[in-house]
N, C-alpha and C positions, 0 to 999 in steps of 0.2 A: 541431539534426537536425530533417531533414524526417520525420513521423509513415511508421512502417512500413505498410505496407498488408499485409500477407501476413508470417505464420510465418517463411520465408523468408527475405524480406528483414531482417527483425527481426534474425534469426543474423547476415546476411553483413553487418551494419551495427555488429556489435559482435565485429571481427575475434582480439581478446584471451580471449573467451570462448564463439567459436562451439562448439570441441568442445565444451562443459560443456554450452551450451545444446543441442546437438545430440543431447546421449547422453541429456538427461533430457527432451526429447521422447519419444523414442525409447519411455522406458519407459509415460507417456502413452496413445501411441498404440498400444503393444500390450497394453495396459488395454482400449482402446475408447472413451475417451474424445472427445470432439468440440472441434475446435480451431477456435481463431478467434483474431483483433486486440479488445483492449478496451483503453480507457485506454493504447493506442501500444505495449501489449507483449501475449507470448502467452497465453492463458487454456483450460484446458482443461474442459470441460463435460461433466455428465452427468445426462440428461433434460432439459437446459435449466439448467441451473442450473451456477453457477460453481464448481467443485473446487477447482482451484491452477491459477496462475498462474507464470511464470517471467519473472526481470529479471537484465540484466547490468549492473553496478555498477562502478566504478572500480576495487574492490581485492576484488571478489568477487561471484560469482554466483550469484543465490535463487530458491527456489521458496517461494510462499506458499499457505497454506490458507487459504480463507477463513473455514471455521469449525475455524482450527486448534485453539483454544483446548479443543475436546472430542474430540481427541485425547489416546492414553495418555501419548504420548511417552516410553516407558520406556527410550527412550535418551537422554534428555537432549537433542535434537537442535534444537528449537526455543525462538526468537525475540519478543517481543513490540517488533516494531521500532517502535511509539510509546508505550510505558509509558506510564500514564494516560492515555490515550485509544482507543486500538482494543481492544474486548471479545475480540473474537470472531477475529481476523487471527494465523495466526502465519508466521513464516518459516524457512527450514531455510537455513542458508547454508553456501556452497563457496568456499575460496580458492584452489582447483585443482580441477582433473579428478581426479586422485588421489585425492581424498576424498570422490567422489561413491561411495556403494556400491547400485548398483540394484536389492538385493533391501530395502536399509531403504527406498528412495525409494517401490517399489513397495508395501508393508508399509503404510505410513501413507497413499497414495492407497486403497488400497483400503480402509481404516479410514475415511477421510471420507467413500470412497462409500457404505459399508454406514450411516455413519451419517446422510447426507444420506437412503436412501432409509428410515430409521427415523423421517424425522419431524424429527430433532436439529438445534436449531438454538440460536444466541445473536442476538436482534433486537437492532437499535441500540435505545438508550436514546435515544426522541426525546421524551419527557418532561423528560428535564432542562435545567434552568433556563439561559439564556443570560448567562454571568457575564462581563459585560466588566473586563479587568485598568484597576488607575488608570492606567499608561502609557497604555493605548490611549484612556482617558477621557481624560484631558486633550490628546492628540492630537486629539481632535473636537473640542476646547473651541479648542483653536488654528489647528483647518481643518475649515470647516464642509462644505468640498466630500469630505472625506475620511468626515464623518462621513453625507455622502449618499450615496454609493458605499458606504458598509459596507452603508446600511441596504435596498438596494436587492439584495444576494448573498442567496443562500437563506440559511435557517437553520443548515444544515448548515457552509456555508462562512464564515460569521462565528462558529461556535460553534467550528470548527476553528483561527482565527487567534485567538479569545482565546485557546484550551488553548495552543494554541502558547507565546504568550506568556508566560501566567501560569502554566504548568509550568516556568520556567526558574529555577531556586533562586538561583543571584546576578543581581545588578540590571544589572551590565553585559551579561550575556545578554538579559535583558528588553529592556533597550533595546535590543540590537543586533538583535533580534529584532523589534522594533518598525522599525526604520529597515528590514529587509528587506523586509516585510510592507507598509508605506505605499505604495510604488510595484502593486504588486500590485493592493493593494485598489483603488488610484484607477485600476487598469488594467483592473476590473471579474473578474478570474480568481480562482479559488480558491486556497489556498498548496498543495493537491496537485494542481491541473492539469495542469503537470509531467509528473505520471507518467502520467495521462491521456491525454495528447495524444502 
């Protein structure tokens, strides 16, 4: 699917979720957040800092708070979509428009803005060492081009691939994740680039 150049275009490209996305969008605009498109999806900012974003997926529509781990989450609505990888971001998911309580979304968003204004922030751990899982290391030994392609990726993209493979509990899953990653690495793209474009 072609990249959306505007929020209107993004919403029209998601017919299953267009009403739900429009309902959430309205909350953010009423609060006075600035709207834009980043990584191919709607983003809402305050003071030029990302606060919350929207996405429509196959079985749910979600909003994600960039510093969601700092929210009190008194209703227990937030999930970590990438447990063990994502420190700050949290998602709120809805499987139907009827599940969206705009008062709750507004309260969470206002709390996120207040946290941002207070300077609260969870920073990425840039000192975390890059640990190559054995499956990926073995693939490098079998394919020097794969190693070369991996080495030119940014550290965050390399870490993303390594974590994605190593966090799988079953060996079969680790192997299937490796197979999925190899062509992407050779193409010079990051694991999450499809969500950013």
